[in-house]
C-alpha positions in Angstrom: -0.3 0.2 0.0 0.9 3.5 -1.0 1.1 5.3 3.2 0.8 3.3 6.9 -1.0 6.1 7.7 -4.7 5.4 8.9 -5.9 8.3 8.0 -3.5 9.6 5.4 -4.8 11.5 2.3 -5.4 10.5 -0.9 -3.5 11.7 -3.6 -3.5 15.8 -4.3 -1.2 17.8 -6.6 1.5 19.3 -4.5 2.0 22.5 -4.4 2.5 25.6 -2.1 0.1 26.0 0.5 -1.3 29.6 1.0 0.3 31.0 4.4 -2.3 32.4 6.7 -2.6 36.0 7.7 -1.4 37.5 10.6 -0.8 33.6 12.3 2.8 33.5 13.5 4.8 31.3 11.7 7.9 29.3 12.6 10.1 28.8 10.2 11.0 25.1 9.7 14.1 26.4 7.4 13.3 22.5 5.0 12.5 24.9 2.3 10.2 21.7 0.5 8.1 21.6 4.2 7.7 25.4 4.6 6.4 25.7 1.2 3.6 22.4 2.2 2.9 24.6 5.0 1.7 27.9 4.1 5.8 29.5 5.8 6.1 26.9 8.7 4.2 25.3 11.7 2.1 28.1 13.5 4.3 29.3 16.6 3.7 27.7 19.3 2.6 24.1 18.0 3.4 20.1 19.4 3.9 18.2 16.8 4.4 14.8 16.5 7.0 13.1 14.0 5.9 9.8 13.5 7.8 7.0 11.8 9.0 3.6 11.9 13.8 2.9 11.8 15.5 4.5 9.4 12.7 7.1 8.0 14.4 10.6 8.5 12.5 11.2 12.3 16.1 12.5 14.0 17.6 14.2 11.1 14.0 16.4 10.5 14.1 16.6 14.1 17.9 18.0 14.3 17.8 20.0 11.1 14.5 21.8 12.6 16.6 22.7 15.4 20.1 23.6 14.0 17.5 25.8 10.9 16.1 27.7 14.0 19.6 27.5 16.2 21.1 29.6 12.7 17.8 31.9 12.7 19.3 33.2 16.5 16.3 31.2 17.7 17.5 28.9 20.6 17.1 25.0 20.4 17.1 22.2 22.7 17.2 18.0 22.4 16.2 16.4 24.5 17.8 12.9 24.3 15.7 10.1 25.7 18.2 7.4 24.3 21.5 8.4 22.8 24.0 10.2 23.9 24.5 14.1 23.2 27.9 14.1 22.4 26.9 11.2 19.5 24.4 13.1 18.1 26.7 16.4 17.8 29.4 13.9 16.0 26.1 12.9 13.4 25.7 16.1 13.2 29.1 17.1 11.1 27.7 15.1 8.1 25.8 18.6 7.7 27.6 20.8 5.6 25.6 23.4 7.5 26.4 22.8 11.3 28.7 24.8 12.7 29.9 23.7 16.3 29.9 27.1 17.6 25.8 26.7 18.2 26.4 24.9 20.3 29.7 25.7 22.3 27.5 29.9 22.5 24.4 27.3 23.8 22.5 28.8 21.0 21.6 24.7 20.0 21.9 23.0 23.4 21.6 18.9 24.3 20.2 17.4 27.6 20.1 13.8 27.6 17.1 12.5 29.8 18.3 10.0 32.0 21.1 12.6 33.2 17.5 14.4 34.3 15.9 11.7 35.6 19.2 11.2 37.9 19.5 14.6 38.6 15.5 14.6 40.2 15.2 11.5 41.7 13.0 10.5 39.4 14.3 6.5 39.3 11.2 3.9 39.4 11.0 2.1 36.8 7.2 3.5 36.4 7.2 7.1 36.7 3.9 8.6 38.7 1.4 11.2 37.8 3.8 13.4 40.5 7.0 12.4 38.7 5.4 13.4 35.2 4.1 16.5 37.0 7.9 17.1 37.6 9.4 15.8 34.9 7.2 19.0 33.1 7.7 21.1 35.3 11.8 20.6 35.4 11.7 21.3 31.4 9.5 24.3 31.7 12.1 25.9 33.7 14.9 24.6 31.9 13.0 26.9 27.9 12.5 29.3 29.8 15.4 29.7 31.8 18.0 29.6 28.8 15.1 30.9 26.4 14.2 27.8 24.0 12.1 28.5 21.6 12.2 25.0 19.5 12.2 21.7 21.9 12.3 18.3 19.9 11.8 15.5 22.5 13.9 12.1 21.4 11.6 9.8 21.4 8.3 10.1 23.0 7.9 6.6 22.7 10.9 5.7 24.8 9.5 7.8 27.4 6.3 6.4 27.7 7.4 2.7 28.4 8.0 4.5 31.5 4.3 5.1 31.3 1.9 2.6 31.9 -2.0 4.7 31.7 -2.6 5.9 28.9 -4.5 8.7 30.5 -0.9 10.0 32.3 0.3 9.7 28.8 -2.3 12.1 27.3 -1.8 14.2 30.5 1.6 14.6 29.9 1.5 15.2 26.0 -1.3 17.6 27.0 0.2 19.3 29.6 4.1 19.7 27.7 2.4 21.2 25.0 0.7 24.1 27.3 3.6 24.9 28.8 5.4 24.5 25.3 3.0 26.9 23.9 2.9 29.3 26.8 7.3 29.6 25.9 6.2 30.7 22.4 8.0 27.4 21.4 7.5 25.4 19.2 8.3 21.5 20.3 8.6 18.4 18.0 8.2 15.2 19.8 9.7 12.0 18.4 6.8 9.2 17.9 8.1 5.9 16.8 6.1 3.4 14.7 5.6 0.4 13.4 5.5 0.2 9.7 1.8 -1.9 10.2 0.5 -0.1 13.2 -2.1 1.4 12.1 -1.8 4.3 14.3 1.1 7.0 14.4 2.3 6.4 18.1 2.8 3.8 20.7 -0.3 3.9 22.8 -2.2 5.9 19.9 -3.9 8.7 22.4 -0.5 11.5 21.7 -2.2 11.8 18.0 -5.2 12.9 19.7 -4.0 16.2 21.4 -1.0 17.3 19.5 -1.5 19.7 17.4 0.3 18.4 14.3 1.4 14.9 12.7 3.8 14.2 10.3 4.1 10.8 8.6 7.3 9.2 7.4 7.5 5.5 6.5 9.1 3.5 3.2 7.7 2.8 0.2 9.8 0.3 -2.0 9.0 0.8 -6.3 10.9 -1.2 -9.1 13.2 -2.5 -6.1 14.0 0.8 -4.6 13.4 2.1 -1.4 12.0 6.1 -0.6 11.7 7.8 2.0 7.9 9.8 2.3 6.7 12.4 4.0 2.9 13.5 4.4 1.3 16.2 6.4 -1.1 14.3 8.2 -2.4 17.5 10.4 -1.5 20.7 11.4 -3.8 23.4 13.5 -3.7 26.8 12.4 -2.4 26.1 9.0 -4.1 25.0 5.3 -1.6 22.5 4.0 -0.7 20.0 1.1 -2.0 16.4 1.9 0.4 15.4 -0.8 3.5 12.4 -0.4 6.8 13.6 -1.0 10.0 12.2 -1.2 12.3 13.1 1.0 16.7 12.4 0.4 18.6 12.8 3.3 22.4 14.7 1.6 24.9 17.1 4.0 23.0 20.2 3.1 19.8 19.2 4.5 16.5 17.5 3.9 15.3 17.7 -0.1 11.8 17.2 -1.1 10.3 16.1 -4.5 6.6 15.3 -5.5 6.2 11.5 -5.0 5.2 10.2 -8.5 2.6 7.4 -8.3 1.7 4.9 -10.6 4.2 1.4 -11.2 4.1 -0.9 -7.8 4.4 1.0 -4.3 4.5 -1.3 -1.7 5.0 0.3 2.0 7.8 -0.8 3.5 8.9 -0.9 6.9 
């Protein structure tokens, strides 16, 4: 099939979305993405980037932060599993990456396990009170550093320590509200399997977030292509067309996903 999403829209002519009048945008810096979003993500929105392994979720998230730091918007990457030094090393493959952005504190990396330890959140299952502490700590960090772009990679890994759906719902809702109040645009990475039929592990996160960007791998004539589609974006008219993305040293490039021949979804 063409897309793993449960409600992904059908094909439509690709093109530039009309910008919303009077609505401030957080320009992603990824030209093709900004074009189909009418100029960028509405400022303060919380967006879920959903996809299976190898679809480009972390790369897209990092470029979003890098482009923001270049524009003078302080950016924060909260890493749940991968060490920050390894992430910075991976960034060196981008031609536009500047180490001074990290040195000067315009691009900040925080390892969530280190934050857990400092806060004493060491239990296998986080309680509602502990999740409240975590949200308030992230909010205070965003406020003190003047963060305008935040990425949490990944929400899925964090949710392994949250056992109840209502707690996940409350965490995502609270985090989104706090970030919006700080005028911070946030991206939550969601890891899904190709045949999962939803945009998050538990299926509750997507109803709360303001936007969903879906990524998947499609096979055509023996080649595998990464494909991107905007499933929803509150406060923004946007294209529902599917786009092939390429992860290049100069950044993510997007072209319309041409239909035809046999195209089978692959994880």
